[in-house]
mmCIF file as Biopython writes it, N, C-alpha, C and O atoms, coordinates in Angstrom:
data_model
#
loop_
_atom_site.group_PDB
_atom_site.id
_atom_site.type_symbol
_atom_site.label_atom_id
_atom_site.label_alt_id
_atom_site.label_comp_id
_atom_site.label_asym_id
_atom_site.label_entity_id
_atom_site.label_seq_id
_atom_site.pdbx_PDB_ins_code
_atom_site.Cartn_x
_atom_site.Cartn_y
_atom_site.Cartn_z
_atom_site.occupancy
_atom_site.B_iso_or_equiv
_atom_site.auth_seq_id
_atom_site.auth_asym_id
_atom_site.pdbx_PDB_model_num
ATOM 1   N N  . MET A ? 1  ? 0.850   -1.168  0.000  1.0 0.0 1  A 1 
ATOM 2   C CA . MET A ? 1  ? 0.000   0.000   0.000  1.0 0.0 1  A 1 
ATOM 3   C C  . MET A ? 1  ? 0.895   1.230   0.000  1.0 0.0 1  A 1 
ATOM 4   O O  . MET A ? 1  ? 1.893   1.282   0.719  1.0 0.0 1  A 1 
ATOM 5   N N  . LYS A ? 2  ? 0.543   2.193   -0.788 1.0 0.0 2  A 1 
ATOM 6   C CA . LYS A ? 2  ? 1.231   3.479   -0.790 1.0 0.0 2  A 1 
ATOM 7   C C  . LYS A ? 2  ? 0.236   4.548   -0.388 1.0 0.0 2  A 1 
ATOM 8   O O  . LYS A ? 2  ? -0.918  4.536   -0.817 1.0 0.0 2  A 1 
ATOM 9   N N  . ILE A ? 3  ? 0.690   5.462   0.430  1.0 0.0 3  A 1 
ATOM 10  C CA . ILE A ? 3  ? -0.168  6.554   0.873  1.0 0.0 3  A 1 
ATOM 11  C C  . ILE A ? 3  ? 0.660   7.831   0.867  1.0 0.0 3  A 1 
ATOM 12  O O  . ILE A ? 3  ? 1.834   7.816   1.239  1.0 0.0 3  A 1 
ATOM 13  N N  . ARG A ? 4  ? 0.060   8.918   0.453  1.0 0.0 4  A 1 
ATOM 14  C CA . ARG A ? 4  ? 0.782   10.182  0.311  1.0 0.0 4  A 1 
ATOM 15  C C  . ARG A ? 4  ? 0.832   10.930  1.636  1.0 0.0 4  A 1 
ATOM 16  O O  . ARG A ? 4  ? -0.173  11.062  2.335  1.0 0.0 4  A 1 
ATOM 17  N N  . ALA A ? 5  ? 2.019   11.415  1.962  1.0 0.0 5  A 1 
ATOM 18  C CA . ALA A ? 5  ? 2.225   12.247  3.145  1.0 0.0 5  A 1 
ATOM 19  C C  . ALA A ? 5  ? 2.940   13.515  2.700  1.0 0.0 5  A 1 
ATOM 20  O O  . ALA A ? 5  ? 3.666   13.515  1.706  1.0 0.0 5  A 1 
ATOM 21  N N  . ILE A ? 6  ? 2.728   14.586  3.439  1.0 0.0 6  A 1 
ATOM 22  C CA . ILE A ? 6  ? 3.389   15.857  3.154  1.0 0.0 6  A 1 
ATOM 23  C C  . ILE A ? 6  ? 4.320   16.164  4.318  1.0 0.0 6  A 1 
ATOM 24  O O  . ILE A ? 6  ? 3.897   16.190  5.474  1.0 0.0 6  A 1 
ATOM 25  N N  . ILE A ? 7  ? 5.590   16.395  4.005  1.0 0.0 7  A 1 
ATOM 26  C CA . ILE A ? 7  ? 6.591   16.697  5.026  1.0 0.0 7  A 1 
ATOM 27  C C  . ILE A ? 7  ? 6.935   18.181  4.930  1.0 0.0 7  A 1 
ATOM 28  O O  . ILE A ? 7  ? 7.277   18.694  3.864  1.0 0.0 7  A 1 
ATOM 29  N N  . HIS A ? 8  ? 6.834   18.849  6.070  1.0 0.0 8  A 1 
ATOM 30  C CA . HIS A ? 8  ? 7.094   20.289  6.145  1.0 0.0 8  A 1 
ATOM 31  C C  . HIS A ? 8  ? 8.314   20.540  7.031  1.0 0.0 8  A 1 
ATOM 32  O O  . HIS A ? 8  ? 8.534   19.816  8.001  1.0 0.0 8  A 1 
ATOM 33  N N  . PRO A ? 9  ? 9.109   21.565  6.703  1.0 0.0 9  A 1 
ATOM 34  C CA . PRO A ? 9  ? 10.150  21.955  7.656  1.0 0.0 9  A 1 
ATOM 35  C C  . PRO A ? 9  ? 9.490   22.606  8.869  1.0 0.0 9  A 1 
ATOM 36  O O  . PRO A ? 9  ? 8.569   23.408  8.717  1.0 0.0 9  A 1 
ATOM 37  N N  . ALA A ? 10 ? 9.951   22.268  10.063 1.0 0.0 10 A 1 
ATOM 38  C CA . ALA A ? 10 ? 9.402   22.851  11.284 1.0 0.0 10 A 1 
ATOM 39  C C  . ALA A ? 10 ? 10.150  24.145  11.601 1.0 0.0 10 A 1 
ATOM 40  O O  . ALA A ? 10 ? 11.356  24.238  11.369 1.0 0.0 10 A 1 
ATOM 41  N N  . GLU A ? 11 ? 9.445   25.132  12.124 1.0 0.0 11 A 1 
ATOM 42  C CA . GLU A ? 11 ? 10.055  26.424  12.444 1.0 0.0 11 A 1 
ATOM 43  C C  . GLU A ? 11 ? 11.197  26.283  13.441 1.0 0.0 11 A 1 
ATOM 44  O O  . GLU A ? 11 ? 12.195  26.998  13.349 1.0 0.0 11 A 1 
ATOM 45  N N  . GLU A ? 12 ? 11.054  25.364  14.391 1.0 0.0 12 A 1 
ATOM 46  C CA . GLU A ? 12 ? 12.063  25.183  15.430 1.0 0.0 12 A 1 
ATOM 47  C C  . GLU A ? 12 ? 13.167  24.220  15.011 1.0 0.0 12 A 1 
ATOM 48  O O  . GLU A ? 12 ? 14.036  23.892  15.820 1.0 0.0 12 A 1 
ATOM 49  N N  . GLY A ? 13 ? 13.150  23.765  13.774 1.0 0.0 13 A 1 
ATOM 50  C CA . GLY A ? 13 ? 14.111  22.800  13.265 1.0 0.0 13 A 1 
ATOM 51  C C  . GLY A ? 13 ? 13.465  21.442  13.131 1.0 0.0 13 A 1 
ATOM 52  O O  . GLY A ? 13 ? 12.454  21.165  13.777 1.0 0.0 13 A 1 
ATOM 53  N N  . GLY A ? 14 ? 14.026  20.605  12.312 1.0 0.0 14 A 1 
ATOM 54  C CA . GLY A ? 14 ? 13.449  19.298  12.060 1.0 0.0 14 A 1 
ATOM 55  C C  . GLY A ? 14 ? 12.287  19.384  11.086 1.0 0.0 14 A 1 
ATOM 56  O O  . GLY A ? 14 ? 12.211  20.299  10.265 1.0 0.0 14 A 1 
ATOM 57  N N  . TYR A ? 15 ? 11.395  18.431  11.188 1.0 0.0 15 A 1 
ATOM 58  C CA . TYR A ? 15 ? 10.286  18.318  10.243 1.0 0.0 15 A 1 
ATOM 59  C C  . TYR A ? 15 ? 9.012   17.900  10.963 1.0 0.0 15 A 1 
ATOM 60  O O  . TYR A ? 15 ? 9.052   17.299  12.037 1.0 0.0 15 A 1 
ATOM 61  N N  . TRP A ? 16 ? 7.886   18.230  10.349 1.0 0.0 16 A 1 
ATOM 62  C CA . TRP A ? 16 ? 6.612   17.666  10.779 1.0 0.0 16 A 1 
ATOM 63  C C  . TRP A ? 16 ? 5.911   17.180  9.521  1.0 0.0 16 A 1 
ATOM 64  O O  . TRP A ? 16 ? 6.138   17.708  8.432  1.0 0.0 16 A 1 
ATOM 65  N N  . ALA A ? 17 ? 5.060   16.173  9.672  1.0 0.0 17 A 1 
ATOM 66  C CA . ALA A ? 17 ? 4.421   15.555  8.516  1.0 0.0 17 A 1 
ATOM 67  C C  . ALA A ? 17 ? 2.951   15.300  8.797  1.0 0.0 17 A 1 
ATOM 68  O O  . ALA A ? 17 ? 2.537   15.104  9.940  1.0 0.0 17 A 1 
ATOM 69  N N  . GLU A ? 18 ? 2.176   15.307  7.721  1.0 0.0 18 A 1 
ATOM 70  C CA . GLU A ? 18 ? 0.742   15.032  7.797  1.0 0.0 18 A 1 
ATOM 71  C C  . GLU A ? 18 ? 0.351   14.093  6.672  1.0 0.0 18 A 1 
ATOM 72  O O  . GLU A ? 18 ? 0.999   14.039  5.626  1.0 0.0 18 A 1 
ATOM 73  N N  . VAL A ? 19 ? -0.726  13.354  6.909  1.0 0.0 19 A 1 
ATOM 74  C CA . VAL A ? 19 ? -1.274  12.437  5.909  1.0 0.0 19 A 1 
ATOM 75  C C  . VAL A ? 19 ? -2.690  12.923  5.602  1.0 0.0 19 A 1 
ATOM 76  O O  . VAL A ? 19 ? -3.618  12.637  6.358  1.0 0.0 19 A 1 
ATOM 77  N N  . PRO A ? 20 ? -2.863  13.659  4.495  1.0 0.0 20 A 1 
ATOM 78  C CA . PRO A ? 20 ? -4.172  14.250  4.206  1.0 0.0 20 A 1 
ATOM 79  C C  . PRO A ? 20 ? -5.331  13.252  4.133  1.0 0.0 20 A 1 
ATOM 80  O O  . PRO A ? 20 ? -6.459  13.602  4.479  1.0 0.0 20 A 1 
ATOM 81  N N  . ALA A ? 21 ? -5.076  12.030  3.696  1.0 0.0 21 A 1 
ATOM 82  C CA . ALA A ? 21 ? -6.144  11.023  3.578  1.0 0.0 21 A 1 
ATOM 83  C C  . ALA A ? 21 ? -6.581  10.478  4.932  1.0 0.0 21 A 1 
ATOM 84  O O  . ALA A ? 21 ? -7.627  9.836   5.032  1.0 0.0 21 A 1 
ATOM 85  N N  . LEU A ? 22 ? -5.784  10.728  5.985  1.0 0.0 22 A 1 
ATOM 86  C CA . LEU A ? 22 ? -6.087  10.218  7.322  1.0 0.0 22 A 1 
ATOM 87  C C  . LEU A ? 22 ? -6.170  11.414  8.272  1.0 0.0 22 A 1 
ATOM 88  O O  . LEU A ? 22 ? -5.160  11.782  8.872  1.0 0.0 22 A 1 
ATOM 89  N N  . PRO A ? 23 ? -7.325  12.019  8.422  1.0 0.0 23 A 1 
ATOM 90  C CA . PRO A ? 23 ? -7.461  13.231  9.238  1.0 0.0 23 A 1 
ATOM 91  C C  . PRO A ? 23 ? -6.886  13.057  10.645 1.0 0.0 23 A 1 
ATOM 92  O O  . PRO A ? 23 ? -7.204  12.101  11.353 1.0 0.0 23 A 1 
ATOM 93  N N  . GLY A ? 24 ? -6.035  14.002  11.027 1.0 0.0 24 A 1 
ATOM 94  C CA . GLY A ? 24 ? -5.432  13.965  12.350 1.0 0.0 24 A 1 
ATOM 95  C C  . GLY A ? 24 ? -4.162  13.140  12.427 1.0 0.0 24 A 1 
ATOM 96  O O  . GLY A ? 24 ? -3.539  13.074  13.487 1.0 0.0 24 A 1 
ATOM 97  N N  . CYS A ? 25 ? -3.765  12.515  11.345 1.0 0.0 25 A 1 
ATOM 98  C CA . CYS A ? 25 ? -2.548  11.700  11.335 1.0 0.0 25 A 1 
ATOM 99  C C  . CYS A ? 25 ? -1.369  12.620  11.040 1.0 0.0 25 A 1 
ATOM 100 O O  . CYS A ? 25 ? -1.097  12.961  9.889  1.0 0.0 25 A 1 
ATOM 101 N N  . ILE A ? 26 ? -0.673  13.015  12.111 1.0 0.0 26 A 1 
ATOM 102 C CA . ILE A ? 26 ? 0.486   13.897  11.988 1.0 0.0 26 A 1 
ATOM 103 C C  . ILE A ? 26 ? 1.608   13.365  12.874 1.0 0.0 26 A 1 
ATOM 104 O O  . ILE A ? 26 ? 1.366   12.609  13.815 1.0 0.0 26 A 1 
ATOM 105 N N  . THR A ? 27 ? 2.826   13.765  12.565 1.0 0.0 27 A 1 
ATOM 106 C CA . THR A ? 27 ? 3.983   13.362  13.358 1.0 0.0 27 A 1 
ATOM 107 C C  . THR A ? 27 ? 5.104   14.352  13.130 1.0 0.0 27 A 1 
ATOM 108 O O  . THR A ? 27 ? 4.956   15.301  12.360 1.0 0.0 27 A 1 
ATOM 109 N N  . GLU A ? 28 ? 6.228   14.134  13.800 1.0 0.0 28 A 1 
ATOM 110 C CA . GLU A ? 28 ? 7.373   15.019  13.644 1.0 0.0 28 A 1 
ATOM 111 C C  . GLU A ? 28 ? 8.655   14.223  13.822 1.0 0.0 28 A 1 
ATOM 112 O O  . GLU A ? 28 ? 8.626   13.070  14.253 1.0 0.0 28 A 1 
ATOM 113 N N  . GLY A ? 29 ? 9.780   14.843  13.487 1.0 0.0 29 A 1 
ATOM 114 C CA . GLY A ? 29 ? 11.080  14.223  13.681 1.0 0.0 29 A 1 
ATOM 115 C C  . GLY A ? 29 ? 12.181  15.232  13.479 1.0 0.0 29 A 1 
ATOM 116 O O  . GLY A ? 29 ? 12.002  16.225  12.774 1.0 0.0 29 A 1 
ATOM 117 N N  . ASP A ? 30 ? 13.320  14.985  14.093 1.0 0.0 30 A 1 
ATOM 118 C CA . ASP A ? 30 ? 14.464  15.890  13.977 1.0 0.0 30 A 1 
ATOM 119 C C  . ASP A ? 30 ? 15.172  15.764  12.637 1.0 0.0 30 A 1 
ATOM 120 O O  . ASP A ? 30 ? 15.753  16.732  12.145 1.0 0.0 30 A 1 
ATOM 121 N N  . THR A ? 31 ? 15.125  14.569  12.040 1.0 0.0 31 A 1 
ATOM 122 C CA . THR A ? 31 ? 15.768  14.326  10.747 1.0 0.0 31 A 1 
ATOM 123 C C  . THR A ? 31 ? 14.737  13.735  9.787  1.0 0.0 31 A 1 
ATOM 124 O O  . THR A ? 31 ? 13.658  13.305  10.194 1.0 0.0 31 A 1 
ATOM 125 N N  . MET A ? 32 ? 15.096  13.726  8.510  1.0 0.0 32 A 1 
ATOM 126 C CA . MET A ? 32 ? 14.204  13.141  7.510  1.0 0.0 32 A 1 
ATOM 127 C C  . MET A ? 32 ? 14.004  11.647  7.796  1.0 0.0 32 A 1 
ATOM 128 O O  . MET A ? 32 ? 12.898  11.129  7.641  1.0 0.0 32 A 1 
ATOM 129 N N  . GLU A ? 33 ? 15.063  10.959  8.209  1.0 0.0 33 A 1 
ATOM 130 C CA . GLU A ? 33 ? 14.950  9.532   8.517  1.0 0.0 33 A 1 
ATOM 131 C C  . GLU A ? 33 ? 14.001  9.311   9.696  1.0 0.0 33 A 1 
ATOM 132 O O  . GLU A ? 33 ? 13.188  8.387   9.680  1.0 0.0 33 A 1 
ATOM 133 N N  . GLU A ? 34 ? 14.110  10.159  10.712 1.0 0.0 34 A 1 
ATOM 134 C CA . GLU A ? 34 ? 13.245  10.014  11.884 1.0 0.0 34 A 1 
ATOM 135 C C  . GLU A ? 34 ? 11.788  10.314  11.547 1.0 0.0 34 A 1 
ATOM 136 O O  . GLU A ? 34 ? 10.894  9.591   11.987 1.0 0.0 34 A 1 
ATOM 137 N N  . VAL A ? 35 ? 11.540  11.358  10.781 1.0 0.0 35 A 1 
ATOM 138 C CA . VAL A ? 35 ? 10.148  11.675  10.436 1.0 0.0 35 A 1 
ATOM 139 C C  . VAL A ? 35 ? 9.547   10.583  9.551  1.0 0.0 35 A 1 
ATOM 140 O O  . VAL A ? 35 ? 8.351   10.306  9.647  1.0 0.0 35 A 1 
ATOM 141 N N  . MET A ? 36 ? 10.358  9.957   8.688  1.0 0.0 36 A 1 
ATOM 142 C CA . MET A ? 36 ? 9.843   8.865   7.855  1.0 0.0 36 A 1 
ATOM 143 C C  . MET A ? 36 ? 9.475   7.650   8.714  1.0 0.0 36 A 1 
ATOM 144 O O  . MET A ? 36 ? 8.433   7.031   8.494  1.0 0.0 36 A 1 
ATOM 145 N N  . ALA A ? 37 ? 10.320  7.307   9.686  1.0 0.0 37 A 1 
ATOM 146 C CA . ALA A ? 37 ? 10.006  6.196   10.584 1.0 0.0 37 A 1 
ATOM 147 C C  . ALA A ? 37 ? 8.779   6.511   11.422 1.0 0.0 37 A 1 
ATOM 148 O O  . ALA A ? 37 ? 7.928   5.648   11.634 1.0 0.0 37 A 1 
ATOM 149 N N  . ASN A ? 38 ? 8.687   7.752   11.900 1.0 0.0 38 A 1 
ATOM 150 C CA . ASN A ? 38 ? 7.532   8.158   12.701 1.0 0.0 38 A 1 
ATOM 151 C C  . ASN A ? 38 ? 6.255   8.167   11.870 1.0 0.0 38 A 1 
ATOM 152 O O  . ASN A ? 38 ? 5.179   7.873   12.390 1.0 0.0 38 A 1 
ATOM 153 N N  . LEU A ? 39 ? 6.361   8.502   10.589 1.0 0.0 39 A 1 
ATOM 154 C CA . LEU A ? 39 ? 5.189   8.470   9.701  1.0 0.0 39 A 1 
ATOM 155 C C  . LEU A ? 39 ? 4.634   7.055   9.596  1.0 0.0 39 A 1 
ATOM 156 O O  . LEU A ? 39 ? 3.422   6.851   9.673  1.0 0.0 39 A 1 
ATOM 157 N N  . LYS A ? 40 ? 5.508   6.091   9.425  1.0 0.0 40 A 1 
ATOM 158 C CA . LYS A ? 40 ? 5.056   4.692   9.338  1.0 0.0 40 A 1 
ATOM 159 C C  . LYS A ? 40 ? 4.315   4.295   10.604 1.0 0.0 40 A 1 
ATOM 160 O O  . LYS A ? 40 ? 3.244   3.692   10.540 1.0 0.0 40 A 1 
ATOM 161 N N  . ASP A ? 41 ? 4.887   4.635   11.761 1.0 0.0 41 A 1 
ATOM 162 C CA . ASP A ? 41 ? 4.235   4.317   13.035 1.0 0.0 41 A 1 
ATOM 163 C C  . ASP A ? 41 ? 2.898   5.041   13.171 1.0 0.0 41 A 1 
ATOM 164 O O  . ASP A ? 41 ? 1.919   4.455   13.632 1.0 0.0 41 A 1 
ATOM 165 N N  . ALA A ? 42 ? 2.853   6.312   12.773 1.0 0.0 42 A 1 
ATOM 166 C CA . ALA A ? 42 ? 1.616   7.097   12.890 1.0 0.0 42 A 1 
ATOM 167 C C  . ALA A ? 42 ? 0.515   6.530   12.005 1.0 0.0 42 A 1 
ATOM 168 O O  . ALA A ? 42 ? -0.640  6.444   12.422 1.0 0.0 42 A 1 
ATOM 169 N N  . ILE A ? 43 ? 0.869   6.146   10.792 1.0 0.0 43 A 1 
ATOM 170 C CA . ILE A ? 43 ? -0.122  5.590   9.865  1.0 0.0 43 A 1 
ATOM 171 C C  . ILE A ? 43 ? -0.639  4.250   10.390 1.0 0.0 43 A 1 
ATOM 172 O O  . ILE A ? 43 ? -1.846  4.007   10.381 1.0 0.0 43 A 1 
ATOM 173 N N  . GLU A ? 44 ? 0.257   3.384   10.845 1.0 0.0 44 A 1 
ATOM 174 C CA . GLU A ? 44 ? -0.172  2.098   11.395 1.0 0.0 44 A 1 
ATOM 175 C C  . GLU A ? 44 ? -1.063  2.297   12.614 1.0 0.0 44 A 1 
ATOM 176 O O  . GLU A ? 44 ? -2.072  1.608   12.758 1.0 0.0 44 A 1 
ATOM 177 N N  . GLY A ? 45 ? -0.707  3.224   13.487 1.0 0.0 45 A 1 
ATOM 178 C CA . GLY A ? 45 ? -1.523  3.502   14.666 1.0 0.0 45 A 1 
ATOM 179 C C  . GLY A ? 45 ? -2.889  4.048   14.298 1.0 0.0 45 A 1 
ATOM 180 O O  . GLY A ? 45 ? -3.899  3.647   14.877 1.0 0.0 45 A 1 
ATOM 181 N N  . TRP A ? 46 ? -2.926  4.965   13.336 1.0 0.0 46 A 1 
ATOM 182 C CA . TRP A ? 46 ? -4.192  5.555   12.898 1.0 0.0 46 A 1 
ATOM 183 C C  . TRP A ? 46 ? -5.107  4.461   12.358 1.0 0.0 46 A 1 
ATOM 184 O O  . TRP A ? 46 ? -6.291  4.415   12.691 1.0 0.0 46 A 1 
ATOM 185 N N  . LEU A ? 47 ? -4.555  3.581   11.523 1.0 0.0 47 A 1 
ATOM 186 C CA . LEU A ? 47 ? -5.367  2.502   10.941 1.0 0.0 47 A 1 
ATOM 187 C C  . LEU A ? 47 ? -5.831  1.508   11.997 1.0 0.0 47 A 1 
ATOM 188 O O  . LEU A ? 47 ? -6.961  1.024   11.928 1.0 0.0 47 A 1 
ATOM 189 N N  . ASP A ? 48 ? -4.987  1.196   12.965 1.0 0.0 48 A 1 
ATOM 190 C CA . ASP A ? 48 ? -5.386  0.290   14.054 1.0 0.0 48 A 1 
ATOM 191 C C  . ASP A ? 48 ? -6.571  0.860   14.824 1.0 0.0 48 A 1 
ATOM 192 O O  . ASP A ? 48 ? -7.529  0.143   15.113 1.0 0.0 48 A 1 
ATOM 193 N N  . VAL A ? 49 ? -6.509  2.131   15.153 1.0 0.0 49 A 1 
ATOM 194 C CA . VAL A ? 49 ? -7.608  2.777   15.892 1.0 0.0 49 A 1 
ATOM 195 C C  . VAL A ? 49 ? -8.863  2.816   15.031 1.0 0.0 49 A 1 
ATOM 196 O O  . VAL A ? 49 ? -9.955  2.506   15.508 1.0 0.0 49 A 1 
ATOM 197 N N  . ALA A ? 50 ? -8.714  3.192   13.777 1.0 0.0 50 A 1 
ATOM 198 C CA . ALA A ? 50 ? -9.879  3.271   12.883 1.0 0.0 50 A 1 
ATOM 199 C C  . ALA A ? 50 ? -10.544 1.910   12.724 1.0 0.0 50 A 1 
ATOM 200 O O  . ALA A ? 50 ? -11.770 1.820   12.667 1.0 0.0 50 A 1 
ATOM 201 N N  . ASN A ? 51 ? -9.745  0.857   12.653 1.0 0.0 51 A 1 
ATOM 202 C CA . ASN A ? 51 ? -10.300 -0.489  12.471 1.0 0.0 51 A 1 
ATOM 203 C C  . ASN A ? 51 ? -10.955 -1.028  13.734 1.0 0.0 51 A 1 
ATOM 204 O O  . ASN A ? 51 ? -11.754 -1.961  13.654 1.0 0.0 51 A 1 
ATOM 205 N N  . SER A ? 52 ? -10.644 -0.474  14.884 1.0 0.0 52 A 1 
ATOM 206 C CA . SER A ? 52 ? -11.209 -0.998  16.131 1.0 0.0 52 A 1 
ATOM 207 C C  . SER A ? 52 ? -12.409 -0.194  16.626 1.0 0.0 52 A 1 
ATOM 208 O O  . SER A ? 52 ? -12.998 -0.547  17.648 1.0 0.0 52 A 1 
ATOM 209 N N  . ARG A ? 53 ? -12.782 0.863   15.937 1.0 0.0 53 A 1 
ATOM 210 C CA . ARG A ? 53 ? -13.860 1.735   16.411 1.0 0.0 53 A 1 
ATOM 211 C C  . ARG A ? 53 ? -15.254 1.179   16.189 1.0 0.0 53 A 1 
ATOM 212 O O  . ARG A ? 53 ? -16.139 1.386   17.019 1.0 0.0 53 A 1 
ATOM 213 N N  . GLU A ? 54 ? -15.461 0.494   15.111 1.0 0.0 54 A 1 
ATOM 214 C CA . GLU A ? 54 ? -16.798 0.003   14.776 1.0 0.0 54 A 1 
ATOM 215 C C  . GLU A ? 54 ? -17.037 -1.358  15.422 1.0 0.0 54 A 1 
ATOM 216 O O  . GLU A ? 54 ? -16.223 -2.268  15.262 1.0 0.0 54 A 1 
ATOM 217 N N  . PRO A ? 55 ? -18.132 -1.506  16.141 1.0 0.0 55 A 1 
ATOM 218 C CA . PRO A ? 55 ? -18.438 -2.835  16.690 1.0 0.0 55 A 1 
ATOM 219 C C  . PRO A ? 55 ? -18.779 -3.801  15.551 1.0 0.0 55 A 1 
ATOM 220 O O  . PRO A ? 55 ? -19.361 -3.412  14.539 1.0 0.0 55 A 1 
ATOM 221 N N  . ILE A ? 56 ? -18.410 -5.043  15.738 1.0 0.0 56 A 1 
ATOM 222 C CA . ILE A ? 56 ? -18.640 -6.058  14.706 1.0 0.0 56 A 1 
ATOM 223 C C  . ILE A ? 56 ? -19.756 -6.987  15.177 1.0 0.0 56 A 1 
ATOM 224 O O  . ILE A ? 56 ? -19.655 -7.626  16.225 1.0 0.0 56 A 1 
ATOM 225 N N  . ALA A ? 57 ? -20.806 -7.047  14.391 1.0 0.0 57 A 1 
ATOM 226 C CA . ALA A ? 57 ? -21.937 -7.913  14.717 1.0 0.0 57 A 1 
ATOM 227 C C  . ALA A ? 57 ? -21.573 -9.361  14.382 1.0 0.0 57 A 1 
ATOM 228 O O  . ALA A ? 57 ? -20.697 -9.619  13.557 1.0 0.0 57 A 1 
ATOM 229 N N  . SER A ? 58 ? -22.249 -10.282 15.026 1.0 0.0 58 A 1 
ATOM 230 C CA . SER A ? 58 ? -21.958 -11.705 14.798 1.0 0.0 58 A 1 
ATOM 231 C C  . SER A ? 58 ? -22.274 -12.128 13.371 1.0 0.0 58 A 1 
ATOM 232 O O  . SER A ? 58 ? -21.767 -13.154 12.916 1.0 0.0 58 A 1 
ATOM 233 N N  . THR A ? 59 ? -23.093 -11.372 12.655 1.0 0.0 59 A 1 
ATOM 234 C CA . THR A ? 59 ? -23.442 -11.720 11.281 1.0 0.0 59 A 1 
ATOM 235 C C  . THR A ? 59 ? -22.489 -11.081 10.265 1.0 0.0 59 A 1 
ATOM 236 O O  . THR A ? 59 ? -22.561 -11.377 9.072  1.0 0.0 59 A 1 
ATOM 237 N N  . ASP A ? 60 ? -21.594 -10.199 10.741 1.0 0.0 60 A 1 
ATOM 238 C CA . ASP A ? 60 ? -20.651 -9.526  9.855  1.0 0.0 60 A 1 
ATOM 239 C C  . ASP A ? 60 ? -19.491 -10.434 9.508  1.0 0.0 60 A 1 
ATOM 240 O O  . ASP A ? 60 ? -19.176 -11.360 10.256 1.0 0.0 60 A 1 
ATOM 241 N N  . LYS A ? 61 ? -18.859 -10.177 8.388  1.0 0.0 61 A 1 
ATOM 242 C CA . LYS A ? 61 ? -17.683 -10.924 7.970  1.0 0.0 61 A 1 
ATOM 243 C C  . LYS A ? 61 ? -16.518 -9.941  7.815  1.0 0.0 61 A 1 
ATOM 244 O O  . LYS A ? 61 ? -16.673 -8.881  7.209  1.0 0.0 61 A 1 
ATOM 245 N N  . ILE A ? 62 ? -15.374 -10.291 8.354  1.0 0.0 62 A 1 
ATOM 246 C CA . ILE A ? 62 ? -14.192 -9.448  8.273  1.0 0.0 62 A 1 
ATOM 247 C C  . ILE A ? 62 ? -13.319 -9.945  7.134  1.0 0.0 62 A 1 
ATOM 248 O O  . ILE A ? 62 ? -13.024 -11.136 7.037  1.0 0.0 62 A 1 
ATOM 249 N N  . VAL A ? 63 ? -12.907 -9.017  6.271  1.0 0.0 63 A 1 
ATOM 250 C CA . VAL A ? 63 ? -11.995 -9.344  5.176  1.0 0.0 63 A 1 
ATOM 251 C C  . VAL A ? 63 ? -10.852 -8.337  5.203  1.0 0.0 63 A 1 
ATOM 252 O O  . VAL A ? 63 ? -11.027 -7.211  5.669  1.0 0.0 63 A 1 
ATOM 253 N N  . GLU A ? 64 ? -9.702  -8.729  4.714  1.0 0.0 64 A 1 
ATOM 254 C CA . GLU A ? 64 ? -8.565  -7.826  4.581  1.0 0.0 64 A 1 
ATOM 255 C C  . GLU A ? 64 ? -8.241  -7.702  3.111  1.0 0.0 64 A 1 
ATOM 256 O O  . GLU A ? 64 ? -8.200  -8.694  2.383  1.0 0.0 64 A 1 
ATOM 257 N N  . ILE A ? 65 ? -8.006  -6.448  2.672  1.0 0.0 65 A 1 
ATOM 258 C CA . ILE A ? 65 ? -7.755  -6.192  1.265  1.0 0.0 65 A 1 
ATOM 259 C C  . ILE A ? 65 ? -6.411  -5.460  1.147  1.0 0.0 65 A 1 
ATOM 260 O O  . ILE A ? 65 ? -6.202  -4.426  1.782  1.0 0.0 65 A 1 
ATOM 261 N N  . ALA A ? 66 ? -5.527  -5.995  0.348  1.0 0.0 66 A 1 
ATOM 262 C CA . ALA A ? 66 ? -4.250  -5.341  0.103  1.0 0.0 66 A 1 
ATOM 263 C C  . ALA A ? 66 ? -4.407  -4.443  -1.124 1.0 0.0 66 A 1 
ATOM 264 O O  . ALA A ? 66 ? -4.969  -4.849  -2.141 1.0 0.0 66 A 1 
ATOM 265 N N  . VAL A ? 67 ? -3.902  -3.228  -1.006 1.0 0.0 67 A 1 
ATOM 266 C CA . VAL A ? 67 ? -3.955  -2.309  -2.146 1.0 0.0 67 A 1 
ATOM 267 C C  . VAL A ? 67 ? -2.574  -1.808  -2.476 1.0 0.0 67 A 1 
ATOM 268 O O  . VAL A ? 67 ? -2.410  -1.022  -3.409 1.0 0.0 67 A 1 
#
C-alpha cells in the first residue's frame, strides 16, 4: 500500500508531517529519517484505531484487502 504524506520543515528545526487522507494523522522528527520512521508508526496507529472503532456484529464478515 502506498499513501501520500506531506513533510514540512518545522520552524524550530526538524520536520513535521501530515497524511491528508487520514485526518489527524500527523507526526514530527528531527531528521528526515526520523520523520519517515515516525510516519510509518503514525499511519499504522491511525489505521489500528480506525479499524477498532466500529463494533462487529456476529453476522458480519471481516476481510482484509491489500492495495
